[in-house]
C-alpha positions in Angstrom: 56.5 -226.0 -2.0 55.4 -222.9 -0.3 57.2 -221.9 2.9 57.1 -219.3 5.6 58.9 -218.6 8.9 57.4 -218.4 12.4 58.1 -214.6 12.2 56.1 -214.3 9.0 53.2 -216.3 10.6 53.2 -214.0 13.6 53.1 -211.0 11.4 50.0 -212.4 9.5 48.3 -213.1 12.9 49.1 -209.6 14.2 47.6 -208.2 11.0 44.4 -210.0 11.7 44.5 -212.3 8.7 42.2 -215.3 8.7 44.5 -218.3 8.9 44.1 -222.0 9.0 46.9 -223.6 11.0 47.5 -227.3 11.5 50.0 -228.6 14.1 51.2 -232.0 13.1 53.2 -232.7 16.3 52.2 -235.6 18.6 49.9 -235.1 21.6 52.7 -235.1 24.1 54.4 -232.3 22.2 51.4 -230.1 21.8 50.7 -230.5 25.5 53.5 -227.9 26.0 51.5 -225.4 23.8 50.4 -224.6 20.3 50.1 -221.5 18.2 46.8 -219.9 19.1 44.0 -221.0 16.7 45.9 -224.1 15.5 44.2 -227.5 15.3 46.2 -230.7 16.0 46.3 -233.6 13.6 49.4 -235.6 14.6 51.4 -236.8 11.6 51.0 -240.4 12.9 47.2 -240.0 12.3 47.4 -237.8 9.2 46.6 -240.4 6.5 43.4 -241.2 8.4 42.4 -237.7 9.3 43.4 -235.4 6.5 39.9 -235.4 5.1 38.8 -233.3 8.2 40.5 -230.4 6.2 38.7 -228.5 3.5 40.3 -228.4 0.0 39.1 -224.8 -0.5 41.2 -223.5 2.4 45.0 -222.9 2.5 46.7 -224.4 5.5 49.8 -223.5 7.4 51.5 -226.6 8.7 53.6 -226.6 11.8 55.8 -229.2 13.7 58.8 -228.8 15.9 61.4 -227.9 13.3 59.8 -228.1 9.9 60.6 -231.6 8.8 57.3 -233.4 9.7 55.3 -230.5 8.5 57.1 -230.7 5.1 56.1 -234.4 4.9 52.5 -233.4 5.7 52.7 -230.7 3.1 53.9 -233.1 0.3 51.1 -235.5 1.3 48.4 -232.9 1.2 49.5 -231.3 -2.0 49.4 -234.8 -3.6 45.7 -234.9 -2.5 45.0 -231.5 -4.1 45.3 -229.3 -1.0 47.0 -225.9 -0.8 49.4 -225.5 2.1 52.5 -223.7 3.4 55.2 -225.2 5.6 56.4 -223.2 8.6 60.1 -224.1 8.0 61.4 -223.3 11.5 58.5 -224.9 13.3 57.7 -224.3 17.0 61.5 -224.0 17.6 61.3 -220.7 15.8 58.0 -219.5 17.4 58.4 -216.7 19.9 54.7 -215.6 20.0 52.0 -216.6 22.4 51.1 -220.2 22.9 47.8 -221.7 24.0 
């Protein structure tokens, strides 16, 4: 499983890299803010909505602390997707939120 930290994600964003970020937190959690550019697919809806994602892209998965995003990563990888888990989640994020 590929992993990165919130700091590494922020470095990639600041470098202008094109990133595909999926926040798997629930709606009440994302109401407090998400990483800019992220889309929200709550883990509770993931099995029904993961096909909204394109297999050709690599996704960075985010939750609050890295546990739920790791579950989403295992699920997506089993479906043939490429993804990276942000291991410290939003708890480690110090950048801007939208």
